[in-house]
C-alpha positions in Angstrom: 0.0 0.0 0.0 1.3 3.4 -1.0 0.9 6.3 1.4 0.8 9.7 -0.4 2.3 12.5 1.6 1.4 16.0 0.7 4.0 18.6 1.1 3.1 22.2 1.7 3.0 24.1 -1.5 5.8 26.6 -1.9 5.4 30.1 -3.4 7.5 29.0 -6.4 5.2 26.1 -7.2 2.9 26.3 -10.2 -0.7 25.1 -10.1 -2.1 23.4 -13.2 -4.5 26.4 -13.7 -1.6 28.9 -13.7 0.2 26.8 -16.4 -2.9 26.9 -18.6 -3.0 30.7 -18.2 0.7 31.0 -19.1 0.8 28.4 -21.9 1.0 31.0 -24.8 3.8 32.9 -23.1 5.6 29.6 -22.3 5.4 28.3 -25.9 6.4 31.7 -27.3 9.4 31.9 -25.0 8.4 35.2 -23.5 8.3 34.2 -19.8 11.0 35.3 -17.4 13.8 32.7 -16.7 12.3 32.3 -13.2 8.8 31.7 -14.4 10.0 29.3 -17.2 12.0 27.3 -14.6 8.8 27.1 -12.4 6.8 25.8 -15.4 9.5 23.4 -16.3 9.6 22.0 -12.8 5.8 21.6 -12.8 5.9 19.8 -16.2 8.5 17.3 -14.8 6.0 16.4 -12.1 2.6 16.6 -13.8 1.8 14.2 -16.6 -1.5 15.9 -17.4 0.1 19.3 -18.0 3.0 17.7 -19.9 0.4 16.1 -22.2 -1.4 19.5 -22.5 1.8 21.2 -23.6 2.5 18.4 -26.1 -1.1 18.8 -27.5 -0.7 22.6 -27.8 2.7 22.2 -29.6 1.1 19.7 -32.0 -1.8 22.0 -32.7 0.5 24.9 -33.5 2.5 22.6 -35.7 -0.5 21.4 -37.6 -2.2 24.8 -38.0 0.8 26.9 -38.8 0.7 30.6 -38.2 -2.2 32.8 -39.0 -1.4 36.4 -39.6 -3.8 39.1 -38.3 -4.0 40.7 -41.7 -5.2 37.4 -43.2 -8.4 37.5 -41.2 -11.5 39.1 -42.6 -12.6 42.0 -40.4 -15.8 40.3 -39.3 -13.9 37.1 -38.3 -11.4 39.3 -36.4 -14.1 41.0 -34.5 -15.8 37.7 -33.5 -12.5 36.4 -32.2 -11.8 39.5 -30.2 -15.3 39.4 -28.8 -14.9 35.8 -27.8 -11.6 36.5 -26.0 -13.1 39.5 -24.2 -16.0 37.4 -23.0 -13.6 34.6 -21.9 -11.4 37.0 -20.0 -14.4 38.7 -18.3 -15.5 35.4 -16.8 
């Protein structure tokens, strides 16, 4: 029988939700070295988040890069509205 011991979270620990919120910055390489190290440490310990990052990388690879000027104005406005609504919740 395995006994799981919980350790007290440290201020430097990253929760799964924080990783999800920082995934774009992480993948784009715009995090500070400190925050990147925190995310990397979390990924070494969390299979779920490691899989999430792998899925995001694969999605980016498959879809390529969409340039803002390639969007029709109406599509751009719908996307911006969706992001505003998501951020407001």
